[in-house]
N, C-alpha and C positions, 0 to 999 in steps of 0.2 A: 538380237531380238529384244525389243523394248517392252518393258512392263508398265502397267499403269497402277496408280495408287487408289485404293478404296478404303472406306472406314466402316467398321461394324458400329453398332449403336454404342457399345461399351468403349470402343476405341475413340469415337467422336467425343463422348462424354469426358474421357480421360484427357484428351488433348485440350479440350476447352477449359479444363480446370488448372492447367499448367500456366506458369508465368509466361507472358508474351514473348520474352526473349528466348525461353526454352522452346516454345512452340515453333518459333522461326528457325532455330537450330535444327529441330527435328525434321521440319519440312525440307530444309536444305539438304540434310543428310539423306532423306528418302529420295529426293530428286537425283542425288549423285549416284545412287545404286540402281536406278531403273534399267540401265543398259545391261548390267550383269550382276544381279543381286547375290548370286552364289559366292562371289568373291568376298562380300562384305557381311553376310549374315551367318549366324551360328544356329545350329539346330538345338532346340531346348531338350534337356534331359527328361526322361519319363515317357509315359505312354499317353500322348495327346492325340486325339482324333478330331480333326485332321492334325497332322504334325505342325508344331509351332516353331517359329524361329525368332531370334532376337537380334537387335542391333543396338550397339552402345553409342550413346550421344552424351559424352561427359559422364556425369553421375546418374543420368537417366537412361532407362531402357525402353525400347519400343518392341512390343510383342507382335509378330507378324504371322499371318497364314498365307502361304504361297499357293496360288491357284494356277497351275501350269496349263490348264485347258484353255483359259482365256487370258493368260499372261497378266494376272493381277496380283499385287501385293496388298493384302487386306490388313490394315492396322486394327488389331484386336484389343490392344491395351497399351498404355504408356504411363510411366510414373518414375519416381525416384527409386533407385535400386534397393533402398531400405524397405520399401513397401510393395513394390511390384511382384517380387518373388513370393510374397505371402499369398497372393492371389493365384499365381500361375505355377508355383513350384520352383525349385532351384533350377536355374538355367544352366 
């Protein structure tokens, strides 16, 4: 079952602020996981509603919300690991 990628307002803003080479690596990593995201993503710790997941791309992390009803991976945030967890909590 193939998933599609969507972006929240915050996720779109975060991606646009990253260096171009990092953005390309993130998009490629997201495209690789569309067929079976559960193999590649990890659930974030804590009580997030809806549950949040993360994917590692080098020293950067992408925060995802998985919508199983319409098979969408929603990018909710992205950034360097030194700053992203300050916004979303330790993953």
